[in-house]
N, C-alpha and C positions, 0 to 999 in steps of 0.2 A: 541513512535517514532514520529518524526516530520513529518507532512503532510502539503503540500501547497495546498490550496483550488483550485478548478477548475477555479474560477474567478481571482485567484492569489492575492486576497486582504487580505488573512489571512494565517499565518503560525502557526499551532497548534501542541502542544505536547500532544497527547491523549493516553488513555489506553483502550478505548472502541470504537469500530466501528460497525455500523450496518446499514442494509438497512431498510428504513421505510417500514412497512408492507402493505402500500397502495399507490396508485398513487397520486401524488400531483395534483394541479389544472391544470398544463400544460400537464398532462398525462405521466409523467416520474417517474422513481424511484430514490429516493434520498439516498445517503450514508451520514450518520450523525456520528458525534463523540461526545462522552460524553453526549449523550441524547439531544443535542440542536444545535450544530454547523453543518450546512450543508457543506459537503466537495465537493459535486458535484452531478449532476443529469444525468441520463441515460435513453434512450428510452425504454429499456426493463429490466425486472428483471434479465434475463440471463446476460446482459452486466454489470449490477451492481454487480452481483455475481462474474463475471470475474475480475472486478476491486478490489473487496474485496479480492479475491484470490491473486492478485498482491500485495496488502498491506500486507497480511499475509506472502508472500514469502520475501518481503522486511524486515519485522520484523525479520524473521528467519535469513536473511543475516546479519543484525545488531548484532544479538545475538551470532554469531560465536565466539568461544573462540579464543583470539588472539595469537595463536601459530600454528604450522604446524599440520594439521589434514586432514582427508579425509571427504569430505562433498559434497553434490549435491544441488545446488540452481539454479534458473533460470538465474543467472548471469554467470554461468559456464556451458558450453555446455554438458559436461559429468562428471560423478563422477571422481574426481581427488584429488590430494593433494593440499590443499589450503595453501599458504604461508601468512605470516604476511603482506607482501607488497600487495598481492592481496586483502586481507581483507580491507586494508586501502583504496582501490579503490571502495569499495561498497558504494552505495549512503546512506547518513545519513538522507536525506530528500526525501520523496516520493512525486512526483508531480502528482496530479490527472489528468487523461487524459481528453481532451476537450470533446470528444463525449461519 
């Protein structure tokens, strides 16, 4: 899935996302892609985990089979029948939050 970095300078198509297991020199937690590209940094590990959860949900949304089905994602308030038109409205690029 394509992800726009927090500083908006890179657009990456990655298959592996992870939180660096230690704080960087600024005292923040970094989310990296494919073992080297920093997507963004966050003040706490909890916030970094929340953003990683958002990326996961965006990936799930992109992988929905393009026909009518019942599915629940953060882009739809409740479990419902998702149409092809609604699927086309899902984001295909996840933008990293600023904070």
